[in-house]
Kinemage of the C-alpha trace (Angstrom):
@kinemage 1
@onewidth
@group {chain A} dominant
@subgroup {mainchain}
@vectorlist {calphas} color= white
{ca glu a 1} P 9.538 35.319 13.272
{ca ala a 2} L 5.794 35.705 12.734
{ca leu a 3} L 5.621 37.948 15.810
{ca asp a 4} L 8.467 40.087 14.487
{ca arg a 5} L 6.379 40.592 11.331
{ca phe a 6} L 3.309 41.401 13.460
{ca glu a 7} L 1.483 38.363 12.041
{ca phe a 8} L -0.484 37.796 15.212
{ca glu a 9} L -2.965 35.208 13.957
{ca thr a 10} L -0.175 33.111 12.453
{ca ser a 11} L 1.751 33.388 15.711
{ca arg a 12} L -1.315 32.388 17.660
{ca asn a 13} L -1.794 29.260 15.548
{ca phe a 14} L 1.821 28.236 16.180
{ca tyr a 15} L 1.386 28.761 19.914
{ca glu a 16} L -1.884 26.828 20.007
{ca lys a 17} L -0.275 23.875 18.225
{ca ala a 18} L 2.682 23.963 20.593
{ca leu a 19} L 0.276 24.043 23.527
{ca thr a 20} L -1.485 20.868 22.381
{ca leu a 21} L 1.913 19.142 22.497
{ca asn a 22} L 2.941 20.734 25.820
{ca pro a 23} L -0.273 21.589 27.704
{ca asp a 24} L 1.519 21.974 31.058
{ca asp a 25} L 4.285 24.307 29.920
{ca asp a 26} L 3.654 27.327 32.154
{ca met a 27} L 5.940 29.654 30.174
{ca leu a 28} L 4.291 28.698 26.896
{ca leu a 29} L 0.936 29.520 28.476
{ca leu a 30} L 2.357 32.882 29.558
{ca glu a 31} L 3.676 33.713 26.086
{ca leu a 32} L 0.372 32.839 24.428
{ca ser a 33} L -1.472 34.936 27.025
{ca asp a 34} L 0.744 37.899 26.206
{ca leu a 35} L -0.106 37.514 22.535
{ca leu a 36} L -3.830 37.231 23.256
{ca leu a 37} L -3.723 40.450 25.251
{ca gln a 38} L -2.125 42.195 22.273
{ca ile a 39} L -5.002 41.121 20.028
{ca asp a 40} L -7.618 42.101 22.627
{ca gln a 41} L -8.746 38.690 23.860
{ca pro a 42} L -8.539 39.168 27.636
{ca thr a 43} L -10.966 36.381 28.595
{ca arg a 44} L -8.934 33.618 26.982
{ca ala a 45} L -5.707 35.249 28.187
{ca ser a 46} L -7.021 35.285 31.750
{ca glu a 47} L -7.825 31.566 31.589
{ca leu a 48} L -4.328 30.715 30.374
{ca leu a 49} L -2.653 32.951 32.945
{ca arg a 50} L -4.556 31.272 35.768
{ca arg a 51} L -3.541 27.893 34.389
{ca ser a 52} L 0.096 28.996 34.155
{ca ile a 53} L 0.061 30.147 37.797
{ca glu a 54} L -1.584 26.911 38.887
{ca ile a 55} L 1.111 24.823 37.167
{ca asn a 56} L 4.074 26.792 38.487
{ca pro a 57} L 3.358 29.631 40.960
{ca lys a 58} L 7.045 30.202 41.724
{ca arg a 59} L 8.295 31.133 38.254
{ca gly a 60} L 7.571 34.019 35.900
{ca pro a 61} L 6.419 37.195 37.675
{ca ser a 62} L 4.831 38.467 34.447
{ca lys a 63} L 1.987 35.956 34.700
{ca phe a 64} L 0.921 37.562 38.000
{ca leu a 65} L 1.357 41.119 36.718
{ca tyr a 66} L -0.630 40.505 33.524
{ca leu a 67} L -3.469 38.839 35.399
{ca ala a 68} L -3.481 41.599 38.028
{ca gln a 69} L -4.227 44.117 35.268
{ca leu a 70} L -7.299 42.087 34.322
{ca cys a 71} L -8.630 42.038 37.894
{ca glu a 72} L -9.781 44.662 40.360
{ca gly a 73} L -9.515 45.480 44.039
{ca gln a 74} L -8.211 42.842 46.430
{ca ala a 75} L -7.797 40.215 43.709
{ca ser a 76} L -5.557 42.562 41.750
{ca leu a 77} L -3.618 43.469 44.903
{ca asp a 78} L -2.916 39.827 45.788
{ca leu a 79} L -1.603 39.111 42.292
{ca tyr a 80} L 0.637 42.186 42.201
{ca leu a 81} L 2.084 41.296 45.609
{ca ser a 82} L 2.791 37.733 44.466
{ca gly a 83} L 4.555 39.049 41.377
{ca leu a 84} L 6.504 41.546 43.465
{ca gln a 85} L 7.717 38.791 45.783
{ca ile a 86} L 9.064 36.774 42.846
{ca leu a 87} L 10.723 39.862 41.385
{ca lys a 88} L 12.480 40.606 44.674
{ca arg a 89} L 13.785 37.059 44.798
{ca asp a 90} L 14.979 37.175 41.190
{ca ile a 91} L 16.637 40.572 41.608
{ca asp a 92} L 18.515 39.355 44.673
{ca gly a 93} L 19.857 36.492 42.584
{ca asn a 94} L 20.661 38.686 39.588
{ca val a 95} L 21.378 42.229 40.775
{ca ala a 96} L 22.587 43.427 37.365
{ca ser a 97} L 19.326 42.673 35.525
{ca glu a 98} L 17.903 46.017 34.364
{ca glu a 99} L 14.796 44.367 32.919
{ca leu a 100} L 13.896 42.834 36.299
{ca lys a 101} L 14.356 46.206 37.970
{ca lys a 102} L 12.073 47.826 35.375
{ca gln a 103} L 9.399 45.219 36.063
{ca phe a 104} L 9.801 45.738 39.796
{ca cys a 105} L 9.364 49.513 39.465
{ca ser a 106} L 6.336 49.115 37.182
{ca cys a 107} L 4.763 46.728 39.676
{ca cys a 108} L 5.309 49.191 42.537
{ca cys a 109} L 3.751 51.975 40.456
{ca ala a 110} L 0.752 49.764 39.665
{ca leu a 111} L 0.317 49.085 43.375
{ca thr a 112} L 0.382 52.809 44.177
{ca glu a 113} L -2.259 53.404 41.505
{ca leu a 114} L -4.384 50.630 43.006
{ca tyr a 115} L -4.172 52.165 46.479
{ca met a 116} L -5.033 55.596 45.056
{ca thr a 117} L -8.156 54.249 43.316
{ca asp a 118} L -9.822 50.906 44.158
{ca leu a 119} L -8.246 50.602 47.608
{ca cys a 120} L -8.038 54.268 48.587
{ca phe a 121} L -10.134 53.711 51.727
{ca glu a 122} L -8.027 50.822 52.997
{ca lys a 123} L -6.277 51.227 56.330
{ca asp a 124} L -2.792 52.795 56.009
{ca ala a 125} L -3.262 53.236 52.236
{ca glu a 126} L -1.171 56.425 52.218
{ca met a 127} L 1.681 54.789 54.103
{ca lys a 128} L 1.635 51.785 51.784
{ca ile a 129} L 1.785 54.052 48.722
{ca gln a 130} L 4.831 55.817 50.136
{ca asn a 131} L 6.498 52.479 50.911
{ca phe a 132} L 5.928 51.166 47.374
{ca leu a 133} L 7.285 54.359 45.849
{ca asp a 134} L 10.341 54.245 48.109
{ca glu a 135} L 10.925 50.634 47.021
{ca ala a 136} L 10.631 51.655 43.363
{ca met a 137} L 13.144 54.465 43.854
{ca arg a 138} L 15.690 51.940 45.158
{ca tyr a 139} L 15.702 50.203 41.778
{ca asp a 140} L 15.157 53.278 39.593
{ca val a 141} L 16.635 52.709 36.126
{ca gly a 142} L 15.528 56.001 34.590
{ca asp a 143} L 11.959 55.231 33.486
{ca pro a 144} L 9.384 58.054 33.742
{ca asp a 145} L 6.614 56.115 35.492
{ca ile a 146} L 8.081 56.275 39.023
{ca his a 147} L 8.263 60.080 39.015
{ca gln a 148} L 4.836 60.294 37.398
{ca ala a 149} L 3.397 58.154 40.210
{ca met a 150} L 5.230 60.243 42.794
{ca ala a 151} L 3.849 63.467 41.289
{ca ser a 152} L 0.288 62.122 41.474
{ca phe a 153} L 0.819 61.008 45.058
{ca lys a 154} L 2.235 64.361 46.165
{ca leu a 155} L -0.683 66.131 44.504
{ca ser a 156} L -3.094 63.918 46.455
{ca gln a 157} L -1.236 65.012 49.616
{ca asn a 158} L -1.638 68.671 48.645
{ca gln a 159} L 2.107 69.122 48.118
{ca pro a 160} L 2.169 70.810 44.672
{ca glu a 161} L 5.649 72.307 45.129
{ca thr a 162} L 7.076 68.806 45.511
{ca ala a 163} L 4.794 67.332 42.871
{ca val a 164} L 5.916 69.758 40.167
{ca lys a 165} L 9.546 68.621 40.494
{ca tyr a 166} L 8.556 64.990 39.995
{ca ala a 167} L 6.225 65.807 37.089
{ca ile a 168} L 8.920 67.765 35.231
{ca glu a 169} L 11.470 65.012 35.819
{ca ser a 170} L 8.976 62.448 34.524
{ca tyr a 171} L 8.481 64.549 31.377
{ca his a 172} L 12.218 64.810 30.700
{ca arg a 173} L 12.645 61.064 31.157
{ca leu a 174} L 9.737 60.438 28.808
{ca met a 175} L 11.256 62.604 26.100
{ca lys a 176} L 14.655 60.967 26.553
{ca gln a 177} L 13.101 57.532 26.049
{ca lys a 178} L 11.314 58.734 22.942
{ca glu a 179} L 14.530 60.154 21.526
{ca glu a 180} L 16.480 56.964 22.237
{ca asn a 181} L 13.829 54.531 20.974
{ca asp a 182} L 11.992 56.662 18.395
{ca phe a 183} L 8.713 55.887 20.184
{ca tyr a 184} L 7.157 56.119 23.639
{ca leu a 185} L 7.638 53.254 26.088
{ca leu a 186} L 5.100 54.657 28.549
{ca asp a 187} L 1.513 53.670 27.732
{ca tyr a 188} L -1.161 56.073 26.474
{ca glu a 189} L -3.102 56.378 29.745
{ca ser a 190} L 0.024 57.043 31.820
{ca arg a 191} L 1.092 59.804 29.430
{ca leu a 192} L -2.383 61.302 29.630
{ca ser a 193} L -2.133 61.275 33.436
{ca leu a 194} L 1.189 63.074 33.171
{ca val a 195} L -0.410 65.737 30.967
{ca lys a 196} L -3.160 66.306 33.554
{ca asn a 197} L -0.579 66.672 36.303
{ca leu a 198} L 1.442 69.149 34.238
{ca ile a 199} L -1.672 71.223 33.548
{ca glu a 200} L -2.604 71.240 37.233
{ca leu a 201} L 0.913 72.307 38.204
{ca gly a 202} L 1.432 74.892 35.485
{ca his a 203} L 0.702 77.794 37.816
{ca leu a 204} L 3.923 76.919 39.666
{ca asn a 205} L 6.046 76.580 36.547
{ca val a 206} L 4.675 77.816 33.211
{ca ser a 207} L 7.002 75.429 31.366
{ca cys a 208} L 4.614 72.660 32.451
{ca tyr a 209} L 2.086 73.921 29.894
{ca glu a 210} L 4.577 73.619 27.056
{ca phe a 211} L 5.678 70.176 28.252
{ca gly a 212} L 2.076 69.011 28.535
{ca ala a 213} L 1.277 70.322 25.061
{ca asn a 214} L 4.197 68.397 23.572
{ca val a 215} L 2.888 65.135 25.016
{ca leu a 216} L -0.727 65.943 24.099
{ca ile a 217} L 0.052 66.569 20.443
{ca asp a 218} L 1.609 63.105 20.178
{ca leu a 219} L -1.355 61.549 21.980
{ca ile a 220} L -3.727 63.168 19.489
{ca tyr a 221} L -1.536 61.949 16.636
{ca glu a 222} L -1.952 58.408 17.990
{ca asn a 223} L -5.699 58.776 18.496
{ca asp a 224} L -7.559 61.787 17.149
{ca gln a 225} L -10.903 60.300 18.197
{ca asp a 226} L -10.354 60.897 21.909
{ca leu a 227} L -12.562 63.788 22.975
{ca glu a 228} L -10.756 64.298 26.274
{ca thr a 229} L -7.340 64.876 24.705
{ca leu a 230} L -8.776 67.356 22.203
{ca leu a 231} L -10.419 69.352 24.989
{ca leu a 232} L -7.271 69.254 27.101
{ca ala a 233} L -5.301 70.542 24.113
{ca gly a 234} L -7.684 73.476 23.809
{ca asp a 235} L -7.374 74.149 27.528
{ca ile a 236} L -3.602 73.972 27.645
{ca phe a 237} L -2.983 76.359 24.743
{ca leu a 238} L -5.192 78.941 26.464
{ca lys a 239} L -2.860 78.741 29.463
{ca phe a 240} L 0.227 79.633 27.431
{ca val a 241} L 1.786 83.039 28.102
{ca pro a 242} L 0.597 84.718 25.982
{ca pro a 243} L -2.410 82.456 25.218
{ca glu a 244} L -2.412 80.783 21.800
{ca phe a 245} L -6.056 81.459 20.957
{ca ser a 246} L -5.985 80.218 17.374
{ca thr a 247} L -4.430 76.871 18.343
{ca ala a 248} L -6.875 76.452 21.228
{ca lys a 249} L -9.779 77.206 18.894
{ca phe a 250} L -8.450 74.638 16.401
{ca tyr a 251} L -8.576 71.842 18.990
{ca tyr a 252} L -11.910 72.967 20.442
{ca lys a 253} L -13.398 72.889 16.928
{ca lys a 254} L -12.057 69.368 16.399
{ca ala a 255} L -13.585 68.370 19.741
{ca glu a 256} L -16.909 69.936 18.756
{ca lys a 257} L -17.026 67.996 15.469
{ca leu a 258} L -16.125 64.765 17.258
{ca ala a 259} L -18.796 65.395 19.896
{ca glu a 260} L -21.421 65.899 17.203
{ca lys a 261} L -20.329 62.680 15.504
{ca cys a 262} L -20.529 60.830 18.821
{ca lys a 263} L -23.940 62.326 19.515
{ca glu a 264} L -25.250 61.148 16.162
{ca arg a 265} L -24.063 57.591 16.780
{ca phe a 266} L -25.136 57.538 20.410
{ca ser a 267} L -28.584 58.951 19.731
{ca lys a 268} L -29.404 56.124 17.356
{ca ser a 269} L -29.217 53.666 20.227
{ca arg a 270} L -30.145 55.650 23.355
{ca gly a 271} L -31.558 59.023 22.348
{ca thr a 272} L -30.322 62.594 22.505
{ca asp a 273} L -31.416 63.219 26.118
{ca asp a 274} L -29.025 60.601 27.471
{ca phe a 275} L -26.173 61.978 25.392
{ca asp a 276} L -26.834 65.575 26.466
{ca glu a 277} L -26.709 64.474 30.113
{ca ile a 278} L -23.352 62.789 29.589
{ca met a 279} L -21.960 65.813 27.732
{ca lys a 280} L -22.733 68.363 30.466
{ca gly a 281} L -19.139 68.123 31.595
{ca tyr a 282} L -17.977 69.236 28.157
{ca asp a 283} L -19.960 72.451 27.868
{ca lys a 284} L -16.751 74.447 27.391
{ca thr a 285} L -16.619 73.194 23.795
């Protein structure tokens, strides 16, 4: 009940008390870890997740997936693969579970992201990405993240004509989820990645610019202190046909004010020269 009311500290106290009575309850450790991640305490969450895995490594794929997000490289890969193995087993025993299929698809997408970043130089990385995406497609339940991952992958393979189809489908799925739930289920960073893909692919389908702008405006509504989204908004409105100069200028001006505010804060600790070096990439403002 406390969680339903977003009373996180109260919820945490209840969990901590329960844990003193049941210190070896692996699912209780998992639930408390989830809560700690929500209140930005990853170190303590990581400790509890490792303890949960140690107690019972064959139950609860989420413990592996959460911990994988807190790790990097090979350590993250091993955890994702362990979680994926449990999910496969659970899905085989409960084919109708949509939630398990969603977790499976999310895990596959996380693995593709890992092989496109930290492990991009690993042997057969491209083949492994394709295999994970194919696996995700088998259990597709309509979430936008699979098609977003596929669009990014096809772009990396220099196949923009294929990528644009996946990016547009990802956008439509995203909007459908928002309409059905009244909020986005896809996280901030994934939506931002989708926007970047839509901008890159706009020359193939001008509708991509409008779609990207729709997502960007909501991202800025969630966080208007993100310089990158403000600059992207300025960029994308210039690409409209015809260009929306006044709207682009509005977002560039907001970015300029935010940059000056950041410079003032940054300079107090490290000096203006360091800040100017960092900001070279934002000269368009």
